[in-house]
N, C-alpha and C positions, 0 to 999 in steps of 0.2 A: 871681472869678465873680459874676456878679449872680444876684439871685432869679429873674429871668426866664430866664436860662440854666438854673438848676437846676430850674425847673419844666418847662422844655422837655425836659430829660432825663427827669424823672419821667413826663411825659405820654406818652413812647414806650413805656412798659411796657404790655403787653396787659391791658386791662380796668381801668387805672388811673383813678381819679376824684379830683378835687380837692374837698375840703370847705373852706367858706369861712367868711365872717362868720357869727357866731351859733353857730359850732361851733369846735372846734380847727382852725386853719389847717393842713391837712395833706393828704397824698396817701395814698389808700386802694387796696386791692384786695380785692374781696369784703367790703367793709364794715370791713376791718381796716387800721389805719394802718401804712404803712412808711416814710413820711417826714413829718417835722413841722418847721414853722417855729416858732422861738422869738421871743418878744417881747422879747429881751434881747440884750445884746451880751456876748460872753465877756469875763470880767473881766480876763484877762491881755492880750488884744489889742484889746479894745473894738470888735469887728466883729461883724456878724450871724451868726447861728448856725443850723444846721439839725441835725435829730436823725434818725439812721438806726439800724437794727438790725444787729448783726454775727452771725455764725454762732453764737457762744457767748460766754460770759463771758471766757474765756481770750483770745479775740481782741480783745474790747474792752479788756481789760487791757494787752495788748501794744500796741495802737494808742495808748492814753493814755500808757503808759510812753516809747513812742518819740516823743511829741510830736506825733503826727498827728492826735490827737482829744483830746477832754476829757470828763469826766463832766458831763452837762447836768443842771441842777436838775429835780427831779420825775421823773426816769426811772431805772429800776434795770436791774441785769442786764446784758444784752448790747447796750444801747443807748447810742450815744456821740454826742457833739456834734462837728460839723465846722464851723470858721469859714470863711466865704465868701472873705475876703481871701485871695488867694494860693492858693485851692484849685484844683488842676489839673483840667481838663475830663475827661480820662481817669480820674483818681482819682474824681471825683465820680460818673461813669458807672458805674464798678466798685462803688462803695459803694452807690448806689441799686440796682444789679441784685442785689447780694447781699441787701440788706434786703428787696427785693421778693420774691426767691426764697424767703427764710425765712418771710416772712409767708404768702405764697401756698401754701407746702407745708403750713402749719399749719391751713388751711382745710379744712372737710369735703370729702369726694369729691364731694358734690353741688354744692357752692359752686364747686370747681375745674372741675367739668365745664361749668358755666355761663359760664366765662370763655372769652375768645378763646385759641387755642392758643399755646403759647410758641414762639418762634423757635428753630430748630435752630442750635446754634453748635458 
């Protein structure tokens, strides 16, 4: 998967905005980050990495133990790193949706009401 493909998936989320140069290169909803680009390559695979939130620490641990993700530097808790090399589009779409939903749910009711509605699934 390329960075452009990952960005395109993030851009489909309602109210998602991209922060760029001068700020942490990331995707946000309501001013809060739900996906982030790292300026590093994962040490085991030497491929570009993106960071997303999982629903909880236990899910993050399971993904890391299964080899589907890794612990990214500078992040804690339920955040995991995904290497782009070999990342399946459906898996990326799912991880972005989960991260986005978690971050959006943590916004104030006012901030949530200011966003476009979520699609029904």
